C-alpha positions in Angstrom: 51.8 22.1 13.6 48.3 21.5 15.7 45.7 21.5 12.6 47.7 19.5 10.9 46.8 16.5 13.1 43.2 17.2 12.6 43.4 16.3 8.6 44.6 12.9 9.5 41.2 11.7 8.9 42.0 10.0 5.2 39.7 11.7 2.7 38.6 9.4 0.2 37.8 10.5 -3.4 34.6 9.5 -5.1 34.7 7.4 -8.4 33.9 9.7 -11.4 30.9 7.7 -13.0 30.4 8.5 -17.0 26.9 8.7 -17.7 25.6 7.7 -20.5 23.2 10.3 -22.5 19.4 9.8 -22.7 19.1 9.1 -25.9 21.8 6.5 -26.3 20.4 4.7 -23.1 16.9 4.8 -24.9 18.9 3.6 -28.5 20.1 0.6 -26.4 16.7 -0.3 -24.8 15.0 -0.6 -28.0 17.9 -2.7 -29.5 17.7 -4.9 -26.8 13.9 -5.3 -27.2 13.5 -5.3 -31.2 15.8 -7.7 -31.7 15.0 -11.0 -32.7 16.9 -14.0 -32.4 16.1 -17.6 -32.2 17.9 -17.6 -28.6 15.9 -14.7 -27.8 12.1 -16.4 -29.0 12.8 -19.3 -27.1 13.7 -17.3 -24.0 10.6 -14.6 -24.7 8.2 -17.6 -24.3 9.7 -19.8 -21.6 9.7 -16.7 -19.9 5.9 -16.0 -20.6 5.0 -19.2 -20.3 7.0 -21.2 -17.3 5.2 -24.7 -17.7 7.2 -25.5 -20.3 10.7 -25.6 -17.6 9.1 -27.0 -14.6 6.8 -29.5 -16.2 9.4 -31.7 -18.1 11.3 -31.9 -14.3 8.1 -32.9 -13.0 8.7 -35.4 -10.3 6.0 -38.0 -10.8 6.1 -40.3 -8.0 6.9 -37.6 -5.4 4.7 -35.0 -6.4 1.1 -36.5 -8.1 -0.2 -37.7 -4.7 -0.1 -34.5 -3.7 -1.2 -32.3 -6.4 -4.3 -34.9 -6.6 -5.4 -34.5 -2.8 -5.3 -30.3 -2.9 -6.3 -30.3 -6.3 -9.7 -32.5 -5.3 -10.2 -30.3 -2.2 -9.9 -27.2 -3.9 -12.2 -27.9 -6.5 -14.7 -29.3 -4.0 -14.6 -26.2 -2.3 -14.7 -23.8 -5.8 -17.8 -25.5 -6.4 -20.3 -23.9 -3.8 -17.9 -20.1 -3.2 -18.1 -19.7 -7.0 -22.0 -20.1 -7.4 -21.8 -18.5 -4.1 -19.6 -14.9 -5.1 -22.1 -14.5 -8.2 -24.7 -13.4 -5.8 -22.0 -10.4 -5.0 -21.2 -10.2 -8.5 -24.1 -9.6 -9.4 -24.4 -12.5 -12.7 -25.5 -15.5 -12.5 -24.1 -18.8 -11.1 -22.7 -20.6 -14.0 -20.5 -17.5 -15.0 -18.8 -18.1 -11.8 -18.4 -22.0 -12.2 -16.5 -20.4 -16.1 -14.4 -18.3 -14.0 -12.8 -20.9 -11.8 -12.4 -22.8 -14.3 -10.6 -20.3 -16.8 -8.2 -19.1 -14.2 -7.0 -22.1 -13.4 -6.3 -23.3 -16.9 -4.5 -20.3 -17.5 -2.8 -19.8 -14.5 -1.5 -23.7 -14.9 0.8 -22.2 -18.0 1.6 -18.7 -17.2 2.5 -18.6 -13.3 5.5 -18.9 -11.3 4.0 -19.7 -7.9 3.3 -23.6 -7.1 1.0 -22.9 -4.7 -1.3 -19.7 -5.6 -4.8 -20.4 -6.0 -6.4 -18.2 -8.7 -10.4 -17.5 -9.3 -13.0 -15.9 -7.9 -12.4 -14.2 -4.7 -15.6 -12.0 -2.5 -13.6 -8.7 -2.6 -13.2 -8.6 -6.3 -16.9 -9.9 -6.6 -18.1 -7.2 -4.4 -15.7 -4.3 -6.2 -17.2 -6.0 -9.7 -21.0 -6.7 -8.1 -20.9 -2.4 -7.0 -20.4 -1.7 -11.0 -22.2 -4.1 -12.9 -25.6 -3.0 -10.3 -24.7 0.6 -10.9 -24.9 0.2 -14.8 -27.6 -2.2 -14.6 -29.4 0.8 -12.5 -28.8 2.8 -15.3 -29.9 0.7 -17.9 -33.3 0.6 -16.9 -33.6 -2.8 -15.3 -35.2 -3.5 -11.7 -32.6 -4.5 -9.2 -34.9 -6.4 -7.9 -33.7 -10.0 -8.6 -36.7 -11.8 -8.1 -38.6 -10.2 -10.7 -38.3 -12.0 -14.3 -35.9 -10.6 -16.3 -36.8 -7.5 -18.7 -35.7 -7.3 -22.1 -34.4 -3.9 -23.8 -33.3 -2.7 -26.8 -30.6 0.1 -25.5 -27.3 1.3 -27.1 -24.5 2.7 -24.9 -24.0 6.1 -25.4 -20.6 6.8 -23.4 -21.2 10.0 -23.6 -24.4 10.1 -21.1 -24.9 8.7 -17.5 -27.6 7.1 -18.9 -27.8 4.3 -21.8 -30.7 5.0 -24.5 -33.1 1.9 -25.9 -31.5 1.2 -29.1 -28.8 -1.4 -28.2 -26.5 -1.5 -30.8 -23.4 -2.4 -28.6 -25.0 -5.6 -29.1 -26.8 -6.0 -32.2 -29.6 -7.9 -30.5 -31.8 -7.7 -27.7 -30.5 -8.7 -24.4 -32.1 -9.2 -20.9 -31.5 -7.5 -17.4 -28.8 -11.0 -16.8 -26.8 -11.0 -20.3 -26.0 -6.8 -19.8 -24.9 -7.8 -16.2 -22.5 -10.4 -17.8 -21.5 -7.8 -20.7 -20.8 -5.4 -17.9 -18.8 -7.7 -15.9 -16.6 -9.1 -19.3 -15.8 -5.5 -20.5 -14.4 -4.5 -17.4 -12.3 -7.7 -16.8 -10.7 -7.4 -19.8 -9.5 -3.6 -18.9 -8.6 -5.0 -16.0 -6.4 -7.2 -17.7 -5.1 -4.7 -20.3 -4.7 -2.5 -17.3 -2.1 -5.5 -15.8 -0.1 -6.1 -19.1 0.2 -2.4 -19.1 2.0 -2.4 -16.0 3.9 -5.3 -16.6 5.7 -4.0 -19.7 6.2 -0.2 -18.4 7.1 -2.2 -14.7 5.0 -0.1 -12.8 4.8 -2.8 -10.3 5.7 -0.7 -7.8 3.0 0.7 -7.4 1.6 -2.1 -5.1 4.5 -0.6 -2.6 1.7 2.3 -1.2 -0.6 -0.2 -0.7 0.7 -1.1 2.9 0.0 -4.0 5.1 -1.7 -2.1 7.7 -3.8 -0.6 5.0 -4.7 -4.0 2.9 -6.0 -5.5 5.9 -8.3 -2.2 6.9 -9.3 -2.3 3.2 -10.0 -5.6 3.7 -12.1 -5.6 6.9 -14.2 -2.5 5.4 -14.7 -4.1 2.4 -16.0 -7.3 4.7 -17.9 -5.3 6.5 -19.7 -3.9 3.3 -19.8 -7.6 1.6 -21.8 -9.2 5.6 -24.1 -6.0 5.1 -24.8 -6.8 0.9 -25.5 -10.2 1.7 -27.5 -10.1 5.2 -30.6 -9.4 2.9 -30.8 -13.1 1.6 -30.1 -14.7 5.2 -33.5 -13.2 6.2 -35.4 -13.3 3.2 -36.1 -9.8 2.0 -36.0 -8.6 -1.5 -34.8 -5.3 -1.3 -32.6 -3.9 -4.0 -29.2 -3.2 -3.3 -28.4 0.5 -3.1 -26.7 2.5 -5.3 -23.6 5.2 -4.4 -21.7 5.7 -1.3 -23.0 4.7 2.1 -23.9 1.7 1.5 -23.4 -0.2 4.3 -25.6 2.5 6.4 -28.6 2.8 4.1 -28.8 -0.9 3.1 -28.8 -1.5 7.1 -31.5 1.4 7.3 -34.0 -0.6 5.2 -33.5 -4.0 6.3 -34.3 -2.8 9.6 -37.5 -0.6 7.9 -38.4 -3.8 6.2 -37.7 -6.4 9.1 -41.6 -7.6 9.3 -41.2 -9.0 5.9 -38.8 -11.8 7.0 -39.0 -15.1 5.5 -39.1 -17.5 8.0 -38.1 -20.7 5.9 -35.1 -18.7 4.6 -34.4 -17.5 8.5 -34.2 -21.0 9.8 -32.3 -22.4 6.8 -29.6 -19.4 7.5 -29.3 -20.3 11.2 -29.1 -23.5 10.7 -26.5 -23.4 8.1 -24.5 -21.4 9.5 -24.5 -22.8 13.0 -23.0 -26.5 10.9 -20.8 -23.9 8.4 -19.2 -22.4 11.9 -19.1 -25.7 13.8 -17.3 -27.2 11.0 -15.0 -24.2 10.5 -13.4 -24.5 14.6 -13.4 -28.3 14.3 -10.9 -27.4 11.3 -9.2 -25.1 13.4 -8.8 -27.1 16.8 -8.1 -30.3 14.8 -6.2 -28.9 11.7 -2.7 -31.4 12.9 -5.1 -34.2 13.1 -7.4 -33.6 9.6 -5.1 -35.1 6.6 -7.8 -32.7 4.3 -10.0 -30.1 5.0 -13.5 -30.7 5.9 -16.2 -30.3 2.8 -18.2 -28.5 5.3 -19.4 -26.4 2.4 -19.8 -28.8 -0.1 -22.2 -30.9 2.6 -24.3 -28.1 3.9 -25.0 -27.1 -0.3 -26.0 -30.5 -1.2 -28.1 -31.5 1.9 -29.3 -28.0 1.3 -30.2 -27.9 -2.0 -32.1 -31.7 -1.6 -34.2 -30.3 1.5 -35.0 -27.1 -1.0 -35.9 -29.8 -3.6 -38.0 -32.2 -1.6 -39.8 -29.8 0.7 -40.5 -27.6 -2.3 -39.4 -24.2 -0.5 -39.7 -22.2 -3.4 -43.5 -22.8 -4.2 -44.5 -23.0 -1.0 -42.9 -20.9 1.5 -41.5 -18.3 -1.5 -38.0 -18.6 -0.7 -35.4 -18.0 -3.2 -33.5 -20.7 -5.2 -30.2 -20.2 -7.8 -32.7 -21.3 -10.7 -31.7 -23.0 -13.3 -28.1 -22.8 -14.5 -27.4 -24.2 -17.9 -24.5 -27.1 -18.8 -21.5 -26.6 -20.8 -20.1 -23.3 -22.7 -21.6 -20.6 -23.9 -20.0 -19.7 -27.7 -17.3 -16.9 -26.6 -17.8 -13.2 -27.7 -16.0 -10.5 -27.5 -16.3 -7.8 -24.9 -18.5 -5.0 -25.8 -15.8 -2.2 -26.5 -19.1 0.2 -26.7 -19.6 -0.5 -22.8 -15.7 0.5 -21.9 -15.3 3.5 -21.8 -18.2 3.6 -18.3 -16.3 1.3 -16.7 -12.5 2.2 -17.6 -12.3 4.6 -14.4 -13.8 1.4 -12.4 -11.3 -1.4 -13.4 -8.4 0.5 -12.6 -8.6 0.0 -8.7 -9.5 -3.9 -9.5 -6.5 -4.1 -11.3 -4.2 -3.0 -9.1 -6.3 -4.9 -5.6 -5.9 -8.1 -8.0 -2.1 -7.5 -9.2 -1.3 -6.7 -5.2 -3.1 -9.6 -3.7 -1.4 -12.2 -6.1 1.7 -10.8 -5.9 1.7 -10.7 -2.4 0.8 -14.2 -1.8 3.0 -15.6 -4.4 5.7 -14.0 -2.6 4.7 -15.2 0.6 4.1 -18.7 -0.1 7.3 -18.8 -1.7 9.3 -17.8 0.9 7.8 -20.5 2.9 8.7 -23.5 0.7 11.7 -22.4 -0.1 11.6 -21.2 -4.0 11.1 -17.9 -5.7 8.9 -16.2 -7.9 9.0 -13.4 -10.9 6.8 -10.5 -9.7 6.2 -9.3 -13.2 5.2 -12.3 -14.6 3.0 -13.2 -11.5 1.4 -9.7 -12.9 1.2 -11.4 -16.6 -0.2 -14.5 -15.4 -2.9 -12.8 -13.3 -3.4 -10.0 -16.5 -4.2 -13.1 -18.6 -6.6 -14.6 -16.3 -8.8 -11.7 -16.8 -7.8 -11.1 -20.5 -8.6 -14.2 -21.9 -11.4 -15.3 -19.6 -13.0 -12.3 -20.2 -13.8 -13.8 -24.0 -15.9 -16.5 -22.6 -18.5 -14.5 -19.8 -16.2 -14.4 -16.9 -15.6 -11.5 -14.4 -12.2 -10.1 -12.4 -10.4 -12.6 -10.8 -7.4 -12.7 -8.2 -5.4 -15.0 -5.5 -7.2 -16.3 -2.5 -6.1 -16.3 0.6 -8.1 -19.3 2.1 -8.0 -21.4 -1.0 -4.3 -20.8 -0.9 -3.8 -22.1 2.3 -5.7 -24.8 1.9 -3.9 -26.2 -0.8 -0.4 -25.6 1.0 -1.9 -27.5 3.7 -3.1 -30.3 1.7 0.3 -31.3 0.3 0.7 -29.1 -2.9 3.5 -29.4 -5.1 2.8 -27.8 -8.2 0.3 -25.9 -10.0 -1.0 -29.6 -11.9 -3.0 -29.2 -8.6 -4.8 -26.2 -10.5 -5.6 -28.6 -13.9 -6.9 -30.9 -11.6 -9.3 -28.4 -9.7 -10.2 -26.9 -13.1 -11.5 -31.1 -13.9 -13.5 -31.1 -10.9 -15.0 -27.8 -11.7 -15.8 -28.9 -15.5 -17.9 -31.9 -14.3 -20.0 -29.9 -13.1 -20.3 -27.5 -15.8 -20.9 -30.7 -17.6 -23.1 -32.7 -15.8 -24.1 -31.7 -12.1 -24.9 -27.6 -12.8 -28.4 -28.3 -13.3 -28.7 -30.4 -9.8 -28.4 -26.6 -8.0 -31.8 -25.5 -9.2 -33.6 -25.8 -5.8 -30.1 -24.4 -3.7 -31.8 -20.9 -1.6 -29.6 -18.6 -1.5 -29.9 -17.6 1.6 -27.5 -20.9 2.0 -24.7 -18.8 -0.5 -24.7 -15.9 1.4 -24.2 -17.9 4.4 -21.0 -19.8 2.6 -19.9 -16.1 1.6 -20.5 -14.6 5.7 -18.8 -17.8 7.2 -15.6 -17.2 4.7 -15.4 -13.5 5.9 -14.7 -14.9 9.8 -11.2 -14.4 9.0 -11.2 -10.6 7.8 -14.0 -9.9 10.5 -11.7 -11.5 13.3 -9.1 -8.1 12.4 -11.0 -6.1 15.0 -9.5 -8.4 17.7 -6.5 -7.0 16.6 -6.3 -3.6 17.2 -5.4 -3.2 20.8 -2.1 -5.4 19.1 -2.0 -3.2 16.7 -2.0 0.1 18.7 0.9 -1.2 21.0 2.8 -2.0 18.1 2.6 0.9 16.0 0.2 3.9 17.0 0.3 5.0 13.4 -0.4 1.6 11.3 -3.9 1.0 13.8 -5.1 4.8 13.1 -4.3 3.6 9.1 -6.2 0.6 9.9 -9.0 2.0 11.6 -9.3 5.0 8.6 -9.2 2.9 5.6 -11.7 0.2 7.6 -14.1 2.7 8.1 -13.7 4.4 5.0 -14.5 1.1 3.0 -17.0 0.1 5.2 -19.1 3.4 5.8 -18.2 5.0 2.2 -17.9 2.7 -0.6 -15.0 0.0 -1.3 -13.6 2.2 -3.9 -13.3 5.3 -2.1 -12.3 3.3 0.6 -9.0 2.0 -1.3 -8.3 6.0 -1.7 -8.6 7.3 1.7 -6.5 4.4 2.8 -3.3 5.4 0.3 -4.1 8.6 0.7 -4.2 8.9 4.0 -1.1 5.8 4.3 0.9 8.7 2.9 -0.1 11.9 4.5 1.0 10.0 7.9 4.6 9.6 6.4 5.0 12.8 5.2 3.7 13.9 9.0 6.5 11.8 10.2 9.0 13.3 8.2 7.8 16.9 8.8 8.0 16.3 12.3 10.6 13.6 13.0 12.8 13.4 16.5 15.6 15.2 16.7 18.3 15.5 19.3 21.2 16.4 20.8 24.4 13.7 21.5 26.1 13.1 23.8 29.8 11.2 23.9 29.7 7.6 24.9 32.6 7.5 27.4 36.7 6.8 26.3 34.8 5.9 22.6 34.6 7.3 19.4 30.5 7.0 19.4 27.9 9.4 20.4 24.4 8.7 21.1 21.1 10.8 22.1 21.1 12.4 25.4 17.6 12.1 26.2 17.2 8.7 25.6 20.7 7.0 27.2 22.1 7.6 30.2 25.7 8.5 31.4 26.9 10.6 27.8 29.7 12.9 28.1 28.2 16.7 26.9 31.3 18.0 25.4 32.1 21.8 26.1 30.8 24.4 23.7 30.7 21.9 21.5 27.0 20.9 20.2 26.2 17.9 18.4 22.8 17.7 16.7 21.1 14.6 14.4 17.6 15.1 12.2 16.3 12.0 11.6 14.4 12.7 8.1 15.1 13.8 5.0 15.7 18.1 4.8 13.3 19.1 2.1 10.7 21.6 1.8 7.7 20.6 3.9 10.1 20.2 7.0 12.7 23.4 7.0 11.2 25.5 9.4 10.8 22.5 11.9 14.3 22.0 11.3 15.5 25.9 12.0 13.1 25.7 15.3 15.0 22.5 16.3 18.3 23.8 16.0 17.8 26.6 17.4 15.9 25.5 20.6 18.2 22.7 20.9 21.7 24.7 20.7 20.3 27.2 22.6 20.9 30.0 20.1 19.3 31.5 17.2 21.6 33.4 15.5 19.2 36.4 14.2 17.9 37.2 17.5 21.9 37.2 19.3 23.0 40.0 16.4 19.6 41.8 16.9 20.6 41.7 20.9 24.1 42.6 19.9 22.8 45.8 18.6 20.8 46.9 20.8 23.8 46.6 23.4 26.0 48.2 21.2 23.1 50.8 20.4 22.8 51.6 24.1 25.9 51.7 25.3 26.8 54.4 22.4 24.3 56.2 23.8 25.4 56.4 27.4 28.8 56.9 26.2 27.9 59.6 24.5 25.9 61.0 27.8 28.8 60.1 29.8 31.3 62.2 27.2 29.0 65.4 27.5 28.8 65.4 31.1 32.9 65.0 31.2 32.8 68.3 29.2 30.5 70.0 31.6 33.5 68.9 34.5 36.6 69.4 32.1 37.2 65.8 32.5 38.0 62.6 30.2 35.8 60.0 29.3 37.5 56.9 28.6 35.2 53.8 26.8 36.2 50.5 27.0 34.7 47.5 24.6 33.8 44.3 26.1 32.0 41.1 25.2 29.7 38.4 25.4 31.5 35.1 25.7 29.1 32.1 24.1 28.8 28.9 25.8 29.8 26.6 22.1 31.7 27.6 19.3 31.0 24.8 17.3 27.5 22.9 16.0 27.9 19.9 14.4 25.1 18.6 12.4 24.9 14.0 12.3 23.6 14.2 8.8 23.4 10.0 9.3 20.1 10.0 9.5 19.2 11.9 6.8 18.5 9.8 3.7 18.4 12.8 0.9 17.6 16.6 0.8 16.3 19.1 -1.9 17.5 22.5 -2.7 15.3 23.8 -0.4 17.3 21.8 2.4 20.9 22.8 0.4 20.0 26.4 1.1 18.9 26.0 4.7 22.4 24.5 5.4 24.0 27.8 3.1 22.1 29.9 5.5 22.5 28.4 9.2 26.0 28.4 8.3 26.6 31.8 7.3 24.1 32.9 10.3 26.0 31.4 12.7 29.1 32.2 11.1 28.6 36.3 11.7 27.8 35.4 15.4 31.2 33.6 15.8 29.8 29.9 15.8 31.4 27.1 13.4 28.8 24.7 11.8 30.4 21.3 10.6 28.6 18.3 8.8 29.1 14.9 9.8 28.0 11.6 8.4 26.9 12.2 5.2 25.7 10.1 2.4 27.0 10.8 -0.9 23.1 11.9 -2.4 23.4 14.6 0.8 27.1 15.6 -0.4 26.5 15.4 -4.5 22.8 18.0 -3.4 25.9 20.4 -1.5 28.5 19.9 -4.3 26.1 21.2 -7.0 24.6 23.8 -4.8 28.5 25.2 -4.1 27.8 24.7 -0.5 31.8 24.1 -0.9 32.5 26.8 -2.6 33.9 27.1 -5.7 36.0 23.7 -6.4 34.6 22.2 -3.4 37.6 23.5 -1.3 36.0 24.1 2.0 35.1 20.2 1.8 37.5 19.1 3.6 37.0 21.8 6.4 33.2 21.7 6.4 31.8 17.4 5.6 33.7 14.8 8.0 33.0 11.1 8.1 32.2 10.6 11.5 31.2 12.7 14.4 34.3 11.9 16.3 36.2 13.3 13.6 34.2 16.9 13.3 34.6 16.7 16.8 38.5 16.9 16.9 38.7 19.0 14.2 36.6 21.3 16.2 38.4 21.2 19.1 41.8 21.3 17.9 41.0 24.7 15.9 39.4 25.7 18.7 42.7 25.3 20.6 44.9 26.6 18.1 43.6 30.0 18.3 42.0 32.1 21.1 40.5 34.0 18.2 38.5 31.0 17.3 38.7 29.5 21.4 36.5 33.2 21.9 34.8 34.1 18.8 33.8 37.6 19.1 32.7 38.7 14.8 31.3 42.3 16.6 32.6 44.0 19.7 30.3 45.1 22.4 31.0 48.1 23.9 30.5 48.0 28.5 29.9 50.1 30.8 33.2 50.6 32.2 34.4 54.3 32.0 36.7 56.5 34.5 36.8 60.2 34.8 40.3 62.1 35.1 39.7 65.9 36.1 
């Protein structure tokens, strides 16, 4: 039999996998998690503190000089940045030094990356500062940082939008700066708790929804916001930070409306500092292959500007805004205020996700570059405790920073011993040198922040190349950047994630569809629109749908299929019924005419031959189908069968096959599977041609005969 040859393709038997009961799986996991033994305790501790594994193997002669050099360089960079970024965070400079110190110490013990630099990050500082300013404003404090701190007795009422004037949460009188760092510390504690929960429940997958274009756009938009917030310091304008949406627009309007109040001392100082910093950065980039260590441009600018401001008495003579007194030593630790946490609980969520995402992505990037591996879940735990523990020591949210990590890598960093060296440099400043920064102008700190944004702001130059590579990614970048800059940083993150997911949904809703043709003398088939010299098979249409088939794209799938094969079953059946009805009417008229003429009418039945007998659905690019997709397959199988066309499936993966089997697509006990589903398109083509050739009935499918117009009258 010819048909026997069709079944020569071997049928693969699926493995039977025994699925455990959910309760059994839960009991097994609980028993493993709750079991206690000395080896398990040791494994848990060494997993939580990786330093005990790599520090005993530390190669002193090989690693120490690289770690010392990179640690010193990062420490020198950290000091001015720690002070400067406090402007963004809305807290006193001393708290930035605390944050840098404790974050480096904790990550040394818990981190798995050898090169990541954890500490103050401009984006985190900005997001913290927006929450701090909002809560300080709602508490009744004046946001003008040039005025003396007021003293309020306030109690936090989490159910109200304001803060009452009896502060039971602290049990003490607390000024503006005290309240600001209390808000920042409470939020930082929550950020760390969220990250611990994400690590415990393996929620690190959340970061996969933060695509690279979205993160780039988010960072660029936030950088533009940072630049806008710092612009008032460059001009010496005394205007409060705007609260709510549209910070960039409102702030620039306020700046332009107050431009006549520009402090020329701050303006001249800002122009000189920016020129020196940009020149230093350009020299660093141009001669980076020759320079063994980065130029300490920020430290030099801070030192010279501080001396000039001190001996020139800029604060008294020109009313220039300066950093003020920075105390030495450490403030006693304090438990973060639980009364404040309900007010910032929602604000801490984006901070936790962004902090984790940047830290893990940088860890994996530099681990791959230097040939080692990191544990993402442990990285999440490390950055979580870099937020939880410092929150007791008056610190704010931290994250890995790209610029400082690149500096560590380029200056010979080998291990996290360099973080201890950096922390030691910050400690020296905390204990001895902090008061020396009293006369440092805030416009100098703003210049350091703005110049550090050059990398993010340069992303605007990459938009044309992004557009050429992927228009969708370019649009995601522009939408996220615009939302982050024009609405708010938090809303920019939400808009970016939602818009990125919508883009994916749109791509699956209207994916590419194609008819396939055969590559001559091969068993391979490709898109006839994309390739030339492909052979079109007679009476067989091969249709490929390059997306999952689910409820949102079911209609597009059907329309595309009907258009591609040139046959819509419903219309064909309607046409046949109409032709049949017309023919019967015509036959009845002729029969009546024959009675009058005593003649005999003979009506012959003819049929319209279709130009195809089989449709093959290539499912190789279809990762899954849902119940709607399964019903769609059932529907087209039934509809095309009524017009005499066979529908076959080819190259289905096991996920699609399982969905079809569960929906009884292959009949009872899957009896029709071997006649409906094939491992390759070529196997389906052979089956279709052999079956069409084996019987003339299937070769010319006529499920319904059409009346013809042939008749004769015999007198």
